[in-house]
C-alpha positions as CSV (number, residue, x, y, z in Angstrom):
1,M,-3.8,-9.0,23.0
2,I,-0.9,-7.8,25.2
3,T,-2.3,-9.8,28.1
4,L,-2.1,-13.0,26.1
5,V,1.6,-12.3,25.3
6,M,2.3,-11.5,29.0
7,A,0.5,-14.7,30.1
8,A,2.6,-16.8,27.6
9,I,5.9,-15.8,29.4
10,P,6.8,-18.9,31.5
11,G,7.1,-18.4,35.2
12,L,6.0,-14.8,35.2
13,Y,2.5,-15.4,36.8
14,P,0.9,-18.2,38.7
15,V,-1.3,-20.6,36.8
16,W,-4.6,-19.2,38.2
17,M,-3.7,-15.7,37.0
18,I,-2.7,-16.9,33.5
19,T,-6.1,-18.7,33.2
20,E,-7.9,-15.6,34.4
21,Q,-6.1,-13.4,31.8
22,I,-6.8,-15.8,28.9
23,V,-10.5,-16.1,29.8
24,F,-10.8,-12.3,30.2
25,S,-9.1,-11.7,26.9
26,L,-11.4,-14.1,25.1
27,I,-14.4,-12.4,26.6
28,M,-13.2,-9.0,25.6
29,I,-12.4,-10.2,22.0
30,G,-16.0,-11.6,21.8
31,V,-17.4,-8.3,23.1
32,G,-15.3,-6.3,20.6
33,D,-16.3,-8.6,17.8
34,F,-20.0,-8.2,18.7
35,L,-19.8,-4.4,19.0
36,T,-18.1,-4.0,15.6
37,S,-20.6,-6.4,13.8
38,D,-22.5,-5.2,10.8
39,H,-25.7,-5.3,12.8
40,M,-24.4,-2.9,15.4
41,R,-22.9,-0.6,12.8
42,E,-26.3,-0.4,11.1
43,V,-28.2,0.3,14.3
44,F,-25.7,2.9,15.6
45,R,-24.9,4.8,12.4
46,K,-22.4,7.7,12.4
47,P,-24.2,11.0,12.5
48,E,-24.2,12.9,9.2
49,S,-22.5,16.3,9.3
């Protein structure tokens, strides 16, 4: 999330770097969403103490 905020500051980075940061952030959001899905939580349950 912080990379998206940094990329939104005008003139801070070149256009290619802003594009790279946005694409990478979207990929990481997708991975995080997949890893916290109900299916993954069911497959990898927390060990019982």
